[in-house]
N, C-alpha and C positions, 0 to 999 in steps of 0.2 A: 082345556078350549074345549074339550068334546061335554065334557061333563058341563061346560057353561051354556050349552047349546049349540055350539061351533059345527058346521057339519058342511061338506062338499059345495052345498048352495051357499052358504053363507058366503056375502062380500067383505074383506077386508080391508083397510087402507093400510098401506106399507112405507112405512117411513125410515131414511135411515142415516147415517152417517160415514162419511169418509173424513181422512185427513192425510197430510203431510206438508215435507217441508217445501218442497220447491212449488210456487205456483202453479207453473207451465204443465207439473206431472199432474195435480191435480186439476190442472182445467183441461187435459189430455186425456184424463180418467170421465170426467163430466160428461165429455164429449162421444165417447164410447158410450156410457150407461143413460143418455141419452135419445139413444134407440128406442129405448123403454120406459122409461121414467123422467117426471119431470125436474130439471138437475138446476142447482145454484150453486156458486161458488164466492167463498168471500174469507177473507181476512182474518182470522182469530184476534183475541185481544192482546194477546201476549206478541203478537208478530214475531212471531218465530214459525206459525205454522198455519198452513190454510185449511179449509174445511173446503168439501163440497154434499150437499144435503139434496137426499133424492126423495120422491115420492109416488105412489100412483095415483093420490089425490088427482082428478073427482073419481075419476072408475074404478080404483081396487084392485083385489084379485080374488080369488076363488077358490076352492079344493086344496087351501091351504092346510095338509095334515102334515105328519113327524118328520115320513120322506122328502117331502118337496122342500120344506123348510129347510131342513139338511143340506138339501142339492142347493138351495136358494145361497145360504151363508155360505157353503165353500166354494160357489162361485163366486160370493163375492170378494171373497177372501184372496182367493187366486189373482181376480182382475186390480185388487188394491194393489197386491203385494208386486203385479206387471209391473205398473208406474211410480214405484219405488215410495206407496200410501198405505196407510194400514185402515181396516173398515173397522170401524169400531162401536156404533153400535147402530141396534133397529128394534121396531116399535110395529106390530100388529095391531091396530083398532077396529074394534067392530062397533062403528058406529049406530048401528038401529040399537044394541045391548047398552050401547054409551061402558065399553070394557077392552082395557089394552093387556097386551101380554110384551115383554119386551125380555131382549138378553141380558138385562141388567140385574133382576126380579124377578123372579117368578117363585109363586107361591105354590110348593107342593103339600101333596096331601098327607099330615101327617099319620093319618092310618097306614100309609104306605111306605112309612119308612123316609117322607120327607123332611124337610128343616123351612122354616115360614122365613119367604125372603132368602131364599138360595140363590147365589151368585153363577151365572150360567157366561162359561165363556163364549162369545159368540163366533172364536174361529178355531175351536177344539174340536175333541171328539162328542158326538151326540153322546150326551150325560143322560144319566138317569132321572135326572131335574126335568130335562126335556119332554124326555118320554112320557113323565108323570103328567108334566104340562097339558100334553097331546093326549091324557088320559089312558095311554095305550099297555102301560102295565099295571 
């Protein structure tokens, strides 16, 4: 991201998704997160799970570096688990540059040993892939 011009002053939109099997648990999670995010709750098409999606839009977040992202992901995993839910996906979007970064596919620089389209676990230990995505190694 830093290689793409993202710095502490860059305002990024942050979108994310949690899911769980119990509608009330998902609603309770959404209610807690609604203190800081715009949240919606909806049933999945399979009828077995419920989604809650959140966003920082239209305001966004700034100062998103590797450590802040790791801390945020850790919090989201912990809070989801406390409601019996799963923190599923997240996406940072730079609307000015029309670029985005997600937990699912992050292009790492092959010159520093990365592979194109590496999968990064949202709730795992911060990986070298994340560090490369944030241009810290």
